[in-house]
C-alpha positions in Angstrom: -50.5 4.3 -26.2 -54.1 4.0 -23.9 -54.5 -0.1 -25.0 -50.7 -0.2 -23.5 -51.0 1.6 -20.4 -54.6 -0.3 -20.2 -52.6 -3.4 -20.3 -50.5 -2.5 -17.6 -52.9 -1.9 -15.4 -55.1 -5.4 -16.1 -52.1 -7.0 -15.2 -52.8 -5.9 -11.2 -56.3 -6.9 -12.4 -55.6 -10.2 -13.2 -53.5 -10.6 -10.0 -56.4 -9.6 -7.7 -59.2 -11.6 -9.7 -56.8 -14.8 -10.0 -56.0 -14.4 -6.1 -59.1 -13.5 -4.9 -60.6 -16.9 -4.9 -58.1 -17.6 -1.5 -60.4 -15.0 0.0 -59.7 -11.6 1.8 -56.5 -12.1 3.7 -54.9 -12.9 0.6 -56.9 -10.3 -1.3 -55.1 -7.7 1.4 -52.2 -9.3 1.3 -51.3 -8.6 -2.3 -53.2 -5.0 -2.4 -50.6 -4.4 1.1 -47.8 -5.7 -0.6 -48.3 -3.5 -3.5 -49.5 -0.6 -1.9 -45.6 -0.5 -0.6 -44.1 -2.1 -3.6 -45.6 0.4 -6.6 -45.5 3.8 -3.9 -41.7 3.1 -4.1 -41.7 2.0 -7.7 -43.3 4.9 -9.1 -40.7 7.3 -7.7 -38.1 5.9 -10.1 -40.5 5.5 -12.9 -41.7 8.8 -12.7 -38.3 10.4 -12.5 -37.3 8.1 -15.7 -40.8 9.8 -17.2 -39.4 13.1 -16.5 -37.1 12.6 -19.3 -40.2 12.7 -21.9 -39.5 16.1 -23.5 -36.0 15.4 -23.9 -36.7 12.9 -26.5 -40.2 14.0 -28.2 -38.1 17.5 -28.7 -34.8 16.1 -30.0 -36.6 13.9 -32.1 -38.9 17.1 -33.4 -36.0 18.9 -33.9 -34.3 16.0 -35.8 -31.7 15.9 -33.2 -30.3 12.1 -33.7 -27.1 12.4 -31.8 -29.0 13.9 -28.7 -32.0 11.8 -28.6 -28.8 9.1 -28.5 -27.3 10.6 -25.9 -30.4 10.7 -24.2 -31.5 7.1 -24.2 -27.8 5.9 -23.1 -28.0 8.3 -20.3 -31.8 7.0 -19.8 -30.4 3.5 -19.3 -27.6 4.6 -16.7 -30.3 6.7 -14.6 -33.1 3.7 -14.8 -30.0 1.3 -13.4 -28.7 3.7 -10.6 -32.4 4.3 -9.3 -32.6 0.7 -9.4 -30.7 0.6 -6.0 -32.7 2.6 -3.7 -36.3 1.1 -5.1 -35.0 -2.6 -4.6 -33.8 -1.5 -0.7 -37.1 -0.1 0.0 -39.2 -3.0 -1.5 -36.8 -5.8 0.8 -37.9 -3.4 3.5 -41.9 -3.2 2.7 -42.8 -5.7 5.4 -41.3 -4.1 8.8 -42.8 -0.6 7.2 -46.4 -2.0 6.6 -46.0 -3.6 10.6 -44.9 0.3 11.4 -47.8 2.1 9.7 -50.0 -0.4 11.8 -51.4 -2.6 8.9 -53.0 -6.0 10.4 -51.2 -8.4 11.6 -52.5 -11.5 9.0 -51.5 -9.5 6.2 -47.8 -8.7 6.8 -46.1 -11.9 5.8 -48.0 -12.6 2.9 -47.2 -8.4 1.9 -43.6 -9.2 3.1 -43.2 -12.0 0.9 -45.1 -10.5 -1.9 -42.8 -7.3 -1.9 -39.2 -9.4 -1.6 -40.1 -11.5 -4.6 -40.7 -8.1 -6.7 -37.5 -6.4 -6.2 -36.3 -8.8 -8.4 -38.1 -7.6 -11.4 -37.4 -3.8 -10.4 -34.5 -3.4 -12.6 -35.5 -4.7 -15.8 -38.7 -2.7 -15.6 -36.8 0.5 -15.3 -34.9 -0.6 -18.0 -38.0 -1.0 -19.9 -39.6 2.1 -19.1 -36.9 3.8 -20.6 -36.6 1.6 -23.7 -40.6 2.3 -24.1 -40.3 6.0 -23.2 -37.5 6.5 -25.7 -39.9 4.6 -28.8 -42.9 6.7 -27.2 -40.8 10.1 -27.7 -40.4 8.6 -31.6 -43.9 8.7 -32.1 -43.2 4.4 -31.9 -46.5 4.0 -29.9 -47.3 0.0 -31.2 -44.1 -2.2 -30.1 -44.6 -1.6 -26.3 -48.3 -2.1 -26.9 -47.5 -5.0 -28.4 -45.0 -6.0 -25.9 -48.3 -5.6 -22.6 -50.4 -7.8 -24.3 -48.0 -10.3 -24.9 -47.4 -9.7 -21.2 -50.8 -10.0 -19.7 -50.9 -13.6 -21.8 -48.2 -15.0 -20.1 -49.0 -13.0 -16.2 -52.3 -14.9 -16.8 -51.0 -18.1 -17.6 -48.1 -17.6 -15.3 -50.6 -17.2 -12.2 -53.1 -20.0 -13.5 -49.7 -22.3 -13.3 -48.2 -20.4 -9.7 -51.4 -19.3 -7.3 -53.7 -22.1 -7.5 -52.1 -25.3 -9.1 -52.2 -24.9 -13.4 -51.0 -28.5 -15.1 -48.4 -28.8 -12.3 -50.0 -29.1 -9.1 -48.4 -26.0 -7.1 -49.9 -23.7 -5.1 -47.9 -20.9 -4.1 -50.9 -18.3 -3.7 -49.5 -15.2 -3.1 -45.8 -16.0 -3.5 -47.0 -17.7 -6.9 -48.9 -13.9 -7.6 -45.3 -12.1 -6.9 -43.3 -15.1 -8.8 -45.5 -14.7 -12.1 -44.9 -10.2 -12.0 -41.2 -10.5 -11.3 -41.2 -12.9 -14.3 -42.9 -11.2 -16.6 -41.3 -7.9 -15.8 -38.1 -9.3 -16.3 -38.7 -10.8 -20.0 -40.3 -7.8 -21.3 -37.4 -5.2 -21.6 -35.6 -8.3 -23.7 -38.7 -8.8 -25.8 -39.2 -5.0 -26.6 -35.5 -4.8 -27.2 -35.6 -7.6 -29.8 -38.8 -5.7 -31.2 -37.5 -2.6 -31.5 -33.6 -3.1 -32.6 -33.9 -2.2 -36.3 -35.3 1.5 -34.8 -33.2 2.0 -31.7 -29.9 1.1 -33.8 -29.8 4.0 -35.6 -29.4 5.5 -32.2 -25.5 4.7 -31.1 -25.1 6.1 -28.1 -21.9 8.7 -27.9 -18.6 7.2 -25.9 -19.3 6.1 -22.1 -17.0 9.0 -21.3 -19.4 11.6 -22.7 -22.6 9.7 -21.6 -21.7 9.6 -17.9 -21.1 13.3 -18.0 -21.8 14.2 -14.3 -23.3 18.1 -15.5 -25.6 16.2 -17.7 -27.0 13.3 -16.0 -27.9 15.9 -13.6 -30.1 18.2 -15.6 -31.7 15.0 -16.3 -32.2 13.9 -13.0 -33.3 17.9 -12.5 -35.8 17.8 -14.9 -36.9 13.8 -13.9 -37.1 14.3 -9.8 -39.9 16.4 -10.2 -42.0 13.9 -12.4 -41.2 11.2 -9.8 -42.3 13.8 -7.0 -45.5 14.6 -8.8 -46.6 10.6 -9.6 -45.3 9.9 -5.9 -47.3 12.2 -4.4 -50.3 11.1 -6.2 -49.8 7.5 -5.8 -48.7 8.2 -2.1 -52.3 10.2 -1.0 -54.2 7.1 -2.4 -51.3 4.6 -0.3 -52.1 6.8 2.3 -55.7 6.3 2.1 -55.2 2.4 1.7 -53.0 2.8 5.3 -55.9 4.4 6.7 -58.4 1.9 5.8 -56.0 -0.5 6.8 -56.7 1.4 9.9 -60.2 0.3 9.9 -59.7 -3.3 9.7 -58.6 -6.5 6.9 -62.5 -5.9 5.6 -62.1 -2.2 4.4 -58.7 -2.7 3.5 -59.5 -5.8 1.1 -62.7 -3.7 -0.3 -60.2 -0.2 -0.8 -58.1 -2.1 -2.6 -60.4 -3.8 -4.9 -62.4 -0.1 -5.5 -59.0 1.1 -6.3 -57.8 -1.2 -8.8 -61.5 -1.0 -10.7 -60.7 2.5 -10.9 -57.4 2.2 -12.0 -58.7 0.9 -15.2 -60.5 3.9 -16.3 -58.0 6.0 -15.0 -55.3 4.5 -17.7 -57.2 6.0 -20.4 -56.7 9.1 -19.6 -53.4 8.2 -18.4 -52.1 7.0 -21.6 -54.0 10.0 -23.6 -51.9 12.1 -21.2 -48.4 10.3 -22.4 -49.2 10.4 -25.9 -50.3 14.4 -25.3 -46.2 15.0 -23.7 -45.1 12.9 -27.0 -47.3 15.2 -29.7 -47.0 18.6 -27.4 -42.8 18.1 -27.1 -42.8 17.1 -30.9 -44.6 20.3 -32.0 -42.6 22.3 -29.4 -38.9 20.7 -30.6 -40.1 21.8 -34.0 -41.3 25.1 -33.6 -44.8 24.9 -34.1 -48.1 25.6 -32.3 -48.7 22.8 -29.6 -51.7 24.5 -27.7 -54.2 22.7 -30.0 -53.4 19.6 -29.2 -52.5 19.9 -25.4 -56.5 21.1 -25.4 -58.1 18.5 -27.6 -56.1 16.0 -25.3 -57.7 17.4 -22.2 -61.0 17.4 -23.7 -60.8 13.4 -24.8 -59.9 12.7 -21.5 -62.4 14.7 -19.8 -64.8 13.1 -21.6 -64.0 9.7 -21.2 -63.8 10.0 -17.7 -67.6 11.5 -17.6 -68.6 8.7 -19.4 -66.5 6.2 -16.7 -68.2 8.2 -14.0 -71.7 7.0 -14.7 -70.6 3.1 -15.2 -68.9 3.1 -11.4 -72.3 4.8 -10.4 -74.5 2.4 -12.2 -72.7 -1.0 -12.3 -70.9 -0.6 -8.8 -71.8 -4.2 -7.3 -71.3 -6.1 -10.2 -68.3 -5.1 -11.0 -66.9 -5.5 -7.5 -68.3 -9.1 -7.9 -65.7 -9.5 -10.6 -62.8 -9.4 -8.0 -64.3 -11.1 -5.0 -67.5 -12.9 -3.4 -66.9 -11.8 0.1 -69.9 -10.6 1.6 -68.8 -8.1 3.5 -66.1 -6.5 0.8 -68.5 -7.0 -2.1 -71.1 -4.0 0.0 -68.3 -1.9 1.2 -66.6 -1.7 -1.9 -70.1 -1.1 -3.9 -70.6 1.9 -1.4 -66.9 3.5 -2.4 -67.0 3.0 -6.3 -70.1 5.7 -6.5 -68.1 8.6 -4.5 -64.9 7.3 -7.2 -67.6 8.2 -9.7 -67.6 11.7 -8.6 -64.1 12.3 -9.0 -63.6 10.8 -12.6 -63.8 13.6 -14.2 -60.8 15.7 -11.8 -59.0 12.8 -12.2 -59.2 12.7 -16.2 -58.6 16.3 -16.1 -55.3 16.4 -13.9 -53.7 13.2 -15.4 -54.1 15.0 -18.9 -52.9 18.5 -17.9 -49.9 17.3 -16.2 -48.6 15.6 -19.4 -49.3 18.4 -21.8 -47.3 20.3 -19.1 -44.7 17.5 -19.3 -44.4 17.9 -22.8 -44.1 21.2 -23.0 -41.0 21.3 -20.9 -42.9 22.1 -17.3 -41.9 19.1 -15.1 -42.1 21.3 -11.6 -45.3 22.6 -11.5 -47.6 19.6 -11.2 -45.3 18.4 -8.5 -46.2 20.9 -6.2 -50.1 21.4 -7.6 -50.1 17.5 -6.1 -48.6 18.7 -2.9 -50.7 21.3 -2.6 -54.1 19.2 -3.6 -53.6 16.0 -1.9 -51.3 16.8 1.0 -51.9 20.2 2.0 -55.8 18.9 1.6 -56.9 15.7 0.7 -55.0 13.4 3.0 -55.9 15.8 5.9 -59.5 16.0 4.8 -59.2 11.9 4.8 -57.8 11.5 8.3 -60.3 14.1 9.9 -63.7 12.4 8.4 -62.8 8.4 7.7 -60.4 8.2 11.4 -61.1 11.1 13.5 -64.6 11.4 12.7 -67.0 8.9 12.4 -67.4 8.6 8.5 -65.3 5.6 7.9 -63.9 4.5 4.7 -66.6 6.6 2.7 -65.0 9.7 4.1 -61.5 8.8 3.3 -62.6 8.5 -0.5 -64.7 12.0 0.0 -62.1 13.1 0.9 -59.9 12.2 -2.7 -62.1 14.2 -4.1 -61.6 16.9 -2.6 -57.9 16.8 -3.4 -58.3 15.7 -6.9 -60.8 18.4 -7.4 -58.1 21.2 -6.3 -54.9 19.7 -8.6 -57.5 19.8 -11.7 -58.3 23.4 -11.6 -54.6 24.9 -10.7 -53.0 22.8 -13.4 -55.7 23.5 -16.1 -54.8 27.3 -15.2 -51.0 26.4 -15.2 -51.6 25.1 -18.8 -53.4 28.1 -20.0 -50.9 30.7 -18.4 -47.9 28.6 -19.8 -49.8 28.6 -23.4 -50.2 32.1 -23.6 -45.8 32.0 -23.2 -45.0 29.1 -25.8 -43.5 26.1 -23.2 -40.0 25.7 -22.6 -37.5 24.2 -24.5 -35.3 21.9 -22.5 
């Protein structure tokens, strides 16, 4: 699961590294476009991820019919959610302009988000199939598909961004096309590989799949998780928007630093998903799940403590892997030591949220993110970085505050829920 999530993030790393030679404007255009595109995509993907406890608890209880019905309804929800997500992708340019982003990055960002919209329905279907397989404890197949997707992304970027063997030099457009093509192929590949497993989960009649009450019940489970993911991603996006107010250099530095930290974040993020599956399986089988949950939290904390040391010590060399522009390198290298400070809290909060999701609590993490990020972190970032004179570093210090509060509150909730045995969904 960790390798699969890491592979997903590496696609973004590959995009930035391969677009980097075109300069800070290209980096900022892809970064600004991705801030908006992923910001709207995460709400749909997060909502689908809220179905994790349904899949995992059904598997733990040995209820194949319930699992098959949940899979079919998940696919219906994926297609329905794709409609507003695609529409929001197409509004990327006007929204970024309204939010005061640098004028020189708007055309590239608009092209980037519009092309990415083509792959949204395919990605949403992939998420449902991958999540269902993970609920069954089948983690390897999604990982294999992600590895193939990375190789395909590198090849397509090489061909479309800077020329490759066909002489195409599409720049930002080529970067977006490679991502959209990759997203369109991955669900087909995953379905082909997983068919021997999935064919046993025959869906009920369409009238049963489309039962309004059941679809609404799944939405009630999923929307809080979508909001939880959204509130966290939007907080970092809001920090990116504030960086855009400070100029193209600040925005490019923020994008590079955030991309580096997203790589380290994927390890505890994958642990959180694995923990959600393990905890849900145990809870569905009527067994104790707390030990698995706390072990996962401890592993996340240990990894992020080590990654914090690496970010602190090797900040500038890591930045230079992405871009050589001296002002961007200098600024991004000052942000990574601050990121090192929030690594521990970031790991603890994301794994705790995964454990809570497996235990049936999809609501509390959303409320906690609202308080920590939007009640404290973002207002503090604006006060320090924009209103005050702390600049980009002030915005990132505020993120440390928000993540710390979220981590403490989620651990407290996990301890409380553990004493009460969890929630069956």
